[in-house]
C-alpha positions as CSV (number, residue, x, y, z in Angstrom):
1,M,25.7,-42.4,-36.2
2,K,21.9,-41.7,-35.6
3,L,22.3,-43.4,-32.3
4,I,24.5,-40.2,-31.1
5,I,22.5,-37.9,-32.8
6,G,19.3,-39.4,-31.5
7,L,20.6,-39.4,-27.6
8,L,22.0,-36.3,-28.2
9,L,18.6,-35.0,-29.4
10,A,17.1,-36.6,-26.5
11,L,19.4,-35.1,-23.9
12,F,19.1,-31.7,-26.0
13,L,15.2,-32.0,-25.1
14,A,15.2,-33.2,-21.3
15,L,17.4,-30.4,-20.6
16,Q,15.2,-27.8,-22.3
17,Y,12.4,-29.4,-20.6
18,R,14.3,-29.0,-17.4
19,L,15.2,-25.4,-18.3
20,W,11.7,-24.1,-18.8
21,F,9.5,-26.3,-16.9
22,A,11.2,-28.2,-13.8
23,E,11.8,-26.7,-10.5
24,G,14.1,-23.8,-10.6
25,S,13.1,-23.5,-13.9
26,R,12.9,-20.0,-16.0
27,I,9.2,-19.5,-15.8
28,E,9.2,-20.3,-11.7
29,V,12.6,-17.5,-11.5
30,F,9.9,-15.2,-13.4
31,H,7.6,-15.5,-10.9
32,L,9.4,-15.2,-8.3
33,E,11.5,-12.1,-9.0
34,R,7.4,-11.3,-9.6
35,D,6.5,-11.8,-6.5
36,V,10.0,-10.0,-4.7
37,A,9.0,-6.8,-6.8
38,A,5.5,-6.8,-5.4
39,E,7.1,-7.3,-1.7
40,Q,9.7,-4.9,-2.1
41,R,6.7,-2.4,-3.3
42,R,4.5,-3.5,-0.1
43,I,7.3,-2.9,2.0
44,D,8.5,0.4,0.6
45,D,4.7,1.3,1.3
46,L,5.0,0.1,5.0
47,R,8.2,2.2,5.5
48,E,7.0,5.3,4.3
49,R,3.8,4.5,6.2
50,N,6.3,4.0,9.0
51,R,8.1,7.3,8.6
52,A,4.7,9.2,9.0
53,L,4.1,7.7,12.1
54,E,7.3,8.0,13.6
55,A,7.7,12.0,12.6
56,E,3.7,12.1,14.5
57,V,4.6,10.4,17.4
58,E,8.1,12.8,17.6
59,D,5.6,16.0,17.1
60,L,3.5,14.5,20.1
61,K,6.5,13.7,22.4
62,Q,7.7,17.3,21.4
63,G,5.1,20.0,22.0
64,L,1.5,20.6,23.3
65,D,0.8,22.2,20.0
66,A,0.5,19.3,18.1
67,I,-1.6,17.7,21.0
68,E,-3.9,20.3,20.8
69,A,-4.4,20.8,17.4
70,R,-5.1,16.3,17.4
71,A,-7.3,17.5,20.1
72,R,-9.2,20.1,18.3
73,A,-9.2,17.8,14.9
74,D,-10.1,14.9,16.6
75,L,-12.4,15.4,19.4
76,G,-13.6,18.7,18.5
77,M,-12.1,20.3,21.6
78,I,-12.4,24.1,22.0
79,R,-10.6,26.1,25.3
80,E,-12.3,27.3,27.9
81,D,-12.0,31.1,26.8
82,E,-13.7,30.7,22.7
83,T,-17.2,30.1,22.0
84,F,-18.1,27.5,19.8
85,Y,-20.6,28.4,16.6
86,Q,-22.2,25.6,15.0
87,V,-23.9,26.9,11.8
88,V,-26.9,24.3,11.1
89,E,-27.7,24.8,7.2
90,P,-31.9,24.4,7.4
91,E,-33.3,21.1,5.5
92,P,-35.1,22.2,2.0
93,A,-39.1,22.2,2.3
94,A,-40.7,18.7,0.9
95,G,-41.7,20.2,-2.5
96,D,-38.8,22.9,-2.5
97,F,-36.4,21.7,-5.1
98,G,-33.7,24.4,-4.6
99,E,-35.4,26.5,-6.9
100,R,-35.9,30.2,-6.0
């Protein structure tokens, strides 16, 4: 009887070891699920970025207004009939700390 209990106990411990620590264990499954969730978040972020880029491409294909706005913002371009004003703030003098 003690031999059977000993064998069953040894079998139980071997199965527990395999369940918790061997290849395909619960710990490995937990880590894989965590990695899958992180990759899913990364994929979702990339999909959102792609949607924004697709919308921007579509805007650029559709009209000149989007192209003009992009040229004005990114390249500082102006139209022929417009006047460009650049306001330059004076730098404070060497001893002037903004006190008046």
